[in-house]
C-alpha positions as CSV (number, residue, x, y, z in Angstrom):
1,M,-72.5,-194.1,6.7
2,T,-75.1,-191.4,7.3
3,N,-74.8,-187.8,8.2
4,A,-77.5,-185.2,8.6
5,A,-75.2,-182.4,9.8
6,P,-76.2,-178.9,8.8
7,L,-74.3,-177.2,6.0
8,A,-72.5,-174.9,8.5
9,R,-71.1,-177.8,10.4
10,R,-70.0,-179.6,7.2
11,A,-68.4,-176.4,5.9
12,A,-66.6,-176.1,9.3
13,A,-65.2,-179.6,8.8
14,E,-63.9,-178.6,5.4
15,F,-62.3,-175.5,6.9
16,V,-60.6,-177.5,9.6
17,G,-59.6,-180.4,7.3
18,T,-58.1,-178.2,4.6
19,G,-56.3,-176.0,7.1
20,A,-54.9,-179.1,8.9
21,L,-53.8,-180.5,5.5
22,V,-51.9,-177.4,4.5
23,A,-50.4,-177.1,8.0
24,V,-49.1,-180.7,7.6
25,V,-47.7,-180.0,4.1
26,V,-46.1,-176.7,5.0
27,G,-44.9,-177.6,8.5
28,S,-43.3,-180.9,7.4
29,G,-41.6,-179.1,4.6
30,I,-40.1,-176.6,7.1
31,Q,-39.0,-179.3,9.5
32,A,-37.5,-181.4,6.7
33,T,-35.3,-178.5,5.4
34,A,-34.2,-177.8,9.0
35,L,-33.1,-181.4,9.5
36,S,-31.6,-182.3,6.2
37,R,-29.9,-180.5,3.3
38,D,-30.6,-183.4,0.9
39,V,-33.5,-182.4,-1.3
40,G,-34.5,-186.0,-1.8
41,V,-34.7,-186.6,1.9
42,Q,-36.7,-183.4,2.3
43,L,-39.2,-184.5,-0.3
44,L,-39.5,-187.9,1.2
45,A,-40.2,-186.5,4.6
46,N,-42.7,-184.0,3.2
47,S,-44.5,-186.7,1.2
48,L,-44.7,-189.2,4.1
49,A,-46.1,-186.6,6.5
50,T,-48.7,-185.6,3.9
51,V,-49.7,-189.3,3.3
52,F,-50.2,-190.0,7.0
53,G,-51.8,-186.6,7.8
54,L,-54.3,-186.9,4.9
55,G,-55.3,-190.4,5.7
56,V,-56.1,-189.4,9.3
57,L,-58.0,-186.3,8.2
58,I,-60.2,-188.3,5.7
59,T,-60.9,-191.0,8.3
60,L,-61.9,-188.4,10.9
61,L,-63.9,-185.9,8.9
62,G,-65.1,-188.1,6.0
63,P,-68.3,-189.1,7.8
64,L,-69.1,-185.5,8.5
65,S,-68.4,-183.6,5.3
66,G,-67.1,-186.1,2.8
67,A,-63.6,-184.8,3.5
68,H,-63.2,-183.1,0.1
69,F,-60.6,-180.6,1.3
70,N,-60.4,-179.6,-2.4
71,P,-62.5,-177.4,-4.7
72,A,-61.7,-179.7,-7.6
73,V,-63.3,-182.6,-5.8
74,T,-66.3,-180.6,-4.6
75,L,-66.9,-179.3,-8.2
76,A,-66.5,-182.8,-9.7
77,A,-68.9,-184.3,-7.2
78,W,-71.5,-181.5,-7.8
79,W,-71.2,-181.8,-11.6
80,T,-71.5,-185.6,-11.7
81,G,-74.4,-185.6,-9.3
82,R,-76.1,-182.8,-11.3
83,R,-75.6,-184.6,-14.6
84,D,-76.6,-188.1,-13.3
85,R,-79.8,-186.7,-11.8
86,G,-80.6,-184.7,-14.9
87,G,-81.4,-181.7,-12.8
88,S,-80.0,-178.3,-12.1
89,G,-78.1,-179.4,-9.0
90,D,-79.2,-176.3,-7.0
91,G,-82.6,-177.3,-5.8
92,D,-81.7,-179.8,-3.1
93,G,-82.1,-177.6,0.0
94,D,-78.7,-177.0,1.3
95,G,-77.2,-179.1,-1.5
96,G,-76.2,-178.1,-5.0
97,L,-74.7,-174.8,-5.6
98,R,-75.2,-173.5,-2.1
99,Q,-73.1,-176.4,-0.7
100,V,-70.5,-175.9,-3.4
101,A,-70.1,-172.3,-2.4
102,G,-70.0,-173.1,1.3
103,Y,-67.4,-175.8,0.8
104,V,-65.1,-173.9,-1.6
105,T,-65.1,-170.8,0.6
106,A,-64.3,-172.9,3.7
107,Q,-61.5,-174.7,1.8
108,L,-59.9,-171.5,0.6
109,A,-60.0,-169.9,4.0
110,G,-58.8,-173.1,5.7
111,A,-55.8,-173.4,3.3
112,I,-54.7,-169.9,4.0
113,G,-55.2,-170.3,7.8
114,G,-53.2,-173.6,7.7
115,A,-50.2,-172.0,6.0
116,V,-50.2,-169.1,8.5
117,L,-50.5,-171.6,11.4
118,A,-47.5,-173.6,10.1
119,N,-45.5,-170.4,9.8
120,A,-46.3,-169.5,13.3
121,V,-45.5,-173.0,14.7
122,F,-42.0,-172.7,13.2
123,A,-41.4,-169.0,14.1
124,E,-41.6,-167.9,10.5
125,R,-43.3,-164.6,9.6
126,L,-47.0,-165.3,9.7
127,V,-47.4,-164.2,6.1
128,R,-44.5,-164.1,3.6
129,W,-45.3,-164.5,-0.1
130,S,-43.4,-167.4,-1.5
131,G,-40.5,-166.8,-3.8
132,H,-40.6,-170.3,-5.2
133,V,-41.4,-169.9,-8.9
134,R,-43.0,-173.0,-10.4
135,W,-43.5,-172.2,-14.0
136,G,-43.4,-174.3,-17.1
137,A,-45.5,-176.5,-19.4
138,H,-44.2,-179.7,-17.8
139,L,-45.4,-178.5,-14.4
140,W,-48.8,-177.6,-15.7
141,L,-49.1,-180.9,-17.5
142,S,-48.1,-182.6,-14.2
143,E,-51.0,-180.8,-12.5
144,V,-53.5,-181.9,-15.2
145,V,-52.3,-185.5,-14.7
146,A,-52.2,-185.5,-10.9
147,T,-55.7,-183.9,-10.6
148,A,-57.3,-186.1,-13.3
149,G,-56.0,-189.2,-11.5
150,L,-57.3,-187.9,-8.1
151,V,-60.7,-187.2,-9.4
152,L,-60.9,-190.5,-11.3
153,L,-59.8,-192.3,-8.2
154,I,-62.5,-190.7,-6.0
155,L,-65.4,-191.0,-8.5
156,G,-64.3,-194.5,-9.4
157,L,-64.1,-195.7,-5.8
158,T,-67.6,-194.3,-5.1
159,R,-69.1,-195.8,-8.3
160,A,-67.6,-199.1,-7.5
161,G,-69.0,-199.1,-4.0
162,R,-65.6,-198.9,-2.4
163,A,-65.6,-195.4,-0.9
164,H,-64.8,-197.0,2.5
165,V,-61.2,-197.5,1.3
166,A,-60.8,-193.8,0.4
167,P,-58.6,-192.8,3.4
168,V,-55.9,-195.3,2.4
169,A,-56.4,-195.1,-1.4
170,V,-56.4,-191.3,-1.7
171,A,-53.6,-190.8,0.7
172,S,-51.5,-193.4,-1.1
173,Y,-52.2,-191.8,-4.5
174,I,-51.1,-188.4,-3.3
175,G,-48.0,-189.8,-1.8
176,A,-47.1,-191.6,-5.1
177,A,-48.0,-188.5,-7.1
178,Y,-45.4,-186.5,-5.1
179,W,-42.8,-188.6,-6.9
180,F,-44.2,-189.3,-10.3
181,T,-45.1,-185.7,-11.2
182,S,-42.6,-182.9,-11.7
183,S,-44.9,-180.5,-9.8
184,T,-45.0,-182.8,-6.8
185,S,-48.7,-183.0,-7.2
186,F,-50.5,-180.0,-5.7
187,A,-53.7,-181.3,-7.4
188,N,-55.8,-178.9,-5.3
189,P,-56.7,-175.2,-6.0
190,A,-57.2,-174.3,-2.3
191,V,-53.9,-175.9,-1.2
192,T,-52.2,-174.0,-4.1
193,V,-53.5,-170.7,-2.9
194,G,-52.6,-171.5,0.7
195,R,-49.0,-172.4,-0.2
196,A,-48.5,-169.0,-1.7
197,F,-48.6,-167.6,1.8
198,T,-45.4,-169.3,3.0
199,D,-41.8,-168.7,1.7
200,T,-40.7,-172.1,2.7
201,F,-40.0,-175.5,1.1
202,A,-43.7,-176.1,0.1
203,G,-44.4,-172.6,-1.1
204,I,-45.4,-171.4,-4.6
205,A,-44.9,-167.9,-5.9
206,P,-48.1,-166.0,-6.3
207,A,-47.4,-165.5,-10.0
208,S,-47.3,-169.2,-10.4
209,V,-50.7,-169.9,-8.8
210,L,-53.2,-169.1,-11.6
211,P,-51.6,-171.4,-14.2
212,F,-51.5,-174.2,-11.6
213,I,-55.2,-173.7,-10.8
214,G,-56.1,-173.6,-14.5
215,A,-54.3,-176.9,-15.0
216,Q,-56.0,-178.4,-12.0
217,F,-59.5,-177.5,-13.3
218,A,-58.5,-178.9,-16.7
219,G,-57.5,-182.1,-14.9
220,T,-60.8,-182.2,-13.1
221,A,-62.6,-182.2,-16.4
222,V,-60.4,-185.0,-17.7
223,G,-61.0,-187.0,-14.5
224,V,-64.8,-186.6,-14.7
225,A,-64.7,-187.7,-18.4
226,L,-62.5,-190.7,-17.6
227,A,-64.8,-191.8,-14.8
228,A,-67.8,-191.6,-17.1
229,V,-66.0,-193.7,-19.8
230,L,-64.6,-196.3,-17.4
231,F,-67.5,-196.6,-14.9
232,G,-70.5,-195.3,-16.7
233,R,-73.5,-193.8,-14.9
234,P,-73.8,-194.7,-11.2
235,S,-76.8,-196.2,-9.7
236,P,-79.0,-193.8,-7.7
237,A,-77.5,-195.0,-4.4
238,I,-73.9,-194.5,-5.6
239,G,-74.8,-191.1,-7.1
240,D,-76.0,-189.9,-3.7
241,A,-72.7,-190.8,-2.2
242,V,-70.8,-188.9,-4.9
243,Q,-72.7,-185.6,-4.7
244,P,-72.2,-183.4,-1.7
245,R,-75.6,-183.1,-0.1
246,A,-77.3,-181.9,3.1
247,E,-78.9,-185.3,3.4
248,P,-76.8,-188.3,4.6
249,D,-74.4,-190.2,2.9
250,S,-71.3,-188.6,1.6
251,V,-68.1,-190.4,2.3
252,S,-64.9,-189.5,0.7
253,V,-62.2,-187.3,0.1
254,H,-59.4,-185.1,-0.4
255,P,-56.4,-183.1,-0.9
C-alpha cells in the first residue's frame, strides 16, 4: 500500500490516532468504574474497548502514517531502517530524524489531548494529575516485557511480509498483555504521559511516569535485538516498510 502524504499530514494522523487511543483507554476506564465495582469487570471492559479501538485506528490510519501511535515503535522503526541501510537515517528528505521528531511530538501532544478529551466527555476536571501510584520492580519488568513483545511483533510481521494483519495482531497482543502483565501493559511512552493527566481508573501518578518510560525504552531495545536474532536483516523492500519515510509504503502500528 503506497502513501506519498507530506510529513505534516502523517504527523497529524499520528496526533489524531494517539489522541483517540488515549481517549478510548481513559474513557472506557471511567465508564467501567461507573458501571461496576468489580475490578476484574472494570479491567475486562477497559481492555476490550482498547482492543477494538486500537484495531479500528490502525486500520484507518495505517495507510497514511503507519499508525505507530507510540514513540517506542517510531524509534524502533527508525533505528532498524538506519542500521539496515547502513546510513545515518537522517538524509531521506522528510524521513529519518525529521520524521521521528515530527511523529514523537505529535504522539505526545495527541496523548495529552486524548486524556483531556476523555475527562471532558465524562464531566471530569479537564486536567487532574493522577494519584494512582504505579511503582515497583515487578511493574517495570512488566513494561520491559510488554514493550519488547510489541516491538518484536511489529518488526517480525513486517519482516515476514505480513504487515497487513497488524490491525488484528497488534490489537490482540495489547489486549492479552493487559492480562499477562502486572502493569496492564502501557507499553507506550506517549500514552504513559497522557494517562498522568487523568485521576481516573487508567491514570498513572506523575512520579511513576519516568520509571515506566525508562522500562519501555529498555523493552524497545530488547524487542529490536530479538527481531534481529529471529528474523535477521530484512530485504530492501521489507526494510522500506519498517522505516517511517516520506516515500510510500509504511503500514503498521501502534499503541
